[in-house]
N, C-alpha and C positions, 0 to 999 in steps of 0.2 A: 281258565283251570279245567280242565274237561271232567265230564261228569262222569262219578262210579258208575259203572254198569250193577243192574239191580236185577233181581229174580224171586217172582211171588212164587213161592212153595206151599200149594193148597190139597189139603187132604179132601178127597171125593167118595160122596157115597152114592147118593142116584141125584143129587139137586142141583143141577149144572149152572142154574143162576146165583149160587154161595160165589164160585169164582167171578163171573160177568158182574154181579153188582159189585166184589172188590175189587175189580180193576176200573170201572166206573168211579169209586169212590176216590181211589187212588189218581184216577185223571185228575177228578176235580182240582186233589192235592198237587196236581203240577208233578206227580212222583211216581208217571205210570211204569212199568218195570217192563227191561224188556223183552224178558222171557217169562211164561209161567210155566211151571212144573204140576200136572195135575198127578199127586198120589192117589193109588185105587186098588181096590184087590183085585179078582178075574173078573179082565176086560169083558170074559164071556157072556159074563152075567147082563141077564138082559136091561135091567134099572144103570146099572153100569155103561155099560154100551150104547144105550140109548143115551143118558150123559154126554157121554164122550162125542157122540157123531154132533149132538148140538153144539158143543164146545167148537168141534172143530170147521161147521159151518157157520158160527157166532164172531168168534176170536179175528179173523181173519178181518171180518167184512166190518166190525164195529172199531177195533182196536188195531189197525193194520201194523202198527212199530214193534206190537209183542207177536213174542214169537212162541206158540204152543207145542210144549212136549210131554208125554204121560209116561209117568213111571209106574209099572203093575209090579207090587207085591208078591215076590217071589218066596219060596223056601226048598232048598233042592233040585232048585230050574223047574219048580212047578208051580204055576200060579198059586196064590192063598185062595181060599174061598171065602173066608173072613177072617176075622183078628179077633179069635174066643180062647181058643188054647195056649195053654204056655208055648208052644213051639210057637205058633201063627203068632204071637205076642214078641217073642225076642225078635223072629225074622222081620217083624213091622219096624221094631222099634233100631235095630239094626241097618236097615233102608233108607230111612227119614234120617236118620244120623248122617247118613254117607251121604246123603245127597244134600245137606243143610253142609257140612265138612268140603264137599268139592267147591260148594259156590264161595266159601270162606277163602278154601287155598287157591281160587282164581281170582281172589280181592274183592269179590262183589259183594255186595248190599246184600241183604236175604229180608225181604217181607213173608211171614211164615202164618198162614191163616189156618187156624184150628176148627174152623165150625162145622165142618163137614167129616161126613164116616164115621166110625166108632167112636165113641167115648177116649177106647184104649190110648188111643191116635191121640185123639187130643190132650190125654197125661203125656204122653212121648214129648209131644211134641215143646209142651213146657221145656219139660225136664232137656230136648236139645236145645231150646234157645239159651237154658241155662250156663249149658256146658260150653256151647260155641258163639253165642253173640257176643257183640261189640256193642258202642254206643249207639252206633248208628244204625245198627239193624233192630228190625220190629215185630212183637208179636202179633196178631189181631183177632178179634170176634166179630163177628158179623151180625149185626140186627140192622132187621128192617120191616116194613108196615105189614102190618097182621094180611093183609086182602090183596099184598103184592106177593108174601112167602105161602101163599094157600094157591095162593094163579100158578108158581113154578114159572112167571115169565121171567124174561134172561135181564128185563130194563125195566125201569120203574116208569109209572105213565101217571100224567096228573100230580094227585096231592101226594103221591106215595111216595115212601122214603125208603133209604138204604143208605145205614152208618158204618162203620169200620171204627170198633172199639179198641182203643190201645190196652195191652193186658203188662201189667209193669212185670219188668226181668231182673232180678239180680244177679247178672250175668260175673262170672267169673272173672272173665275178662275184665272188670273193673275193679276186682282183688288184686289181679297179680297177674303178669303175662304168661297166664297159662295156654294158651291157642300153641305158641310155638312147641312147649313142650309134648302138647298132643299132636302135634305136624302128621306124625307117623303112627297114631295110634285109629288103627279101624274100628276095634270093637268096644262100642259105645260103655258097654257095663267094666271093660277094663279102662275105660277114658273114666268113667266115675268114680274106680276105685282111686285111680290117680289123682283125680280131683280132692275125693276126699283126704287123700293122705296129703296133699297140700294146703288144706283148708285148714289142718290141725298145724301145718308146719308154720303158718303163717299165724294161727292164733297164740303159737307156743313162742314166734320169732317176737309179738306182741307183747305179750307178758313178760320174755325175758327184759327187753327193752328198760320199759316202764319199772321193772324191780332195779336194774343197774343204772340207772339214770334218772329217775324222778322221787326216788323215797330216799329216805334219810337212812343212818345205819338202825338208829332208836326204833324208825318205823318198822324196817326192814326184819327186826326181831320180832316184834309186835305180828307182824303181819304172815312170817312163818308160821310160829304160833296157830295164827287163827285160821289159814288159809288151808295150809298145809297138814297141820297135825288137827284141826276141827277143835281147838280149846275153845270156850267160852272168854268172856274178858276178864270176868273175878277169874277163872284157872291161870287167864296169860300175867295178870297182875301178878299172882302168887307167885308164881313160875320165875318173873323176871325180877320179885323183890323191886316192884314200881306200887304205887295207890291209882285204885281202879279209875281216878279221876286223868290221871297220866295215861294211862293206855287209853281212856276215849279220846283224849285228846290228840296221839296219834293217830287214832283210826279214824276219828274226824278229819284228819289232815287228809288222811291216803286216800278215802272218798273223795276229798275235792280235785287230789290228783287225778284217781283215774277217771272221774269226769271228761276231765281236760284233755287226757292224752289218748283216749278213747271216741270224743268229740259228740258227750253224750250229756243230757241237762241235768242228772245227776246221779250217784251210784250209790246206792248201799249197800249191806253186808254183805246181803244173799246173791247180788250180782259181782261184788267184788271176786267172791269166790269162786263164781262160775268162768269170769275172766278170766281167773288164773290158772285154773284147773289143770288145761293142758300141760302147763309149765311144770306144776308140781306132779303131776302123773309122768310125764313124759323124764321129770329130771331125778328121778325116785334111782 
């Protein structure tokens, strides 16, 4: 079976070594990408220009099978000098989202490295990963030997080391087939709004299935008064003309069933109310 093509998307500030060290780590894992896309602010900035030039000289020699591309962040056609104002932040987020989305539309695996550049890009890189990644994609942070980091060298020497640290991603694609529904959404802020609606719908569906299939009619009566109306156990007993012990037994049974339904170790009253809140809110 042919290997799926992959791309390393890496944010760049002024340290070219972040990209070359990451490529070296991926090569050691036998997972060297066919393409590396370096995302950066204004290319004419001296520090950025120097870092890009070092990459252009090193990567074709050290990693000849990897094609280097760069993406200059822009707003209204003009290069971004930095990522600090709300307008610059929005433009950077949109560009990072678009680059990652294009890779996924081509069916590529994505390695997203968020160690370089502004912390704003780090945060948005994590958001992009959550929205677009599937199980085969990876979000990385790079750690390196202090002497190596201070030297700025592109590759480790002697006892120096560099490591890629995987960042866990709870991707929406693992919860529902959302990427297909977002295939035509080019605005990451609109994508985030749609994902929030999908998340609420999934929570509503899970709660609805639980109430319709897992609880008895007697348990449902007690549960409605607890989670929908906010009554205490004593008030539920009085409302349903039941003994407090009977109500307690109904709710204990519901907690066990909820833990099984949501695959949790156990569920208490507060947790159950939160799990069912979307259903009762949207069913009013």
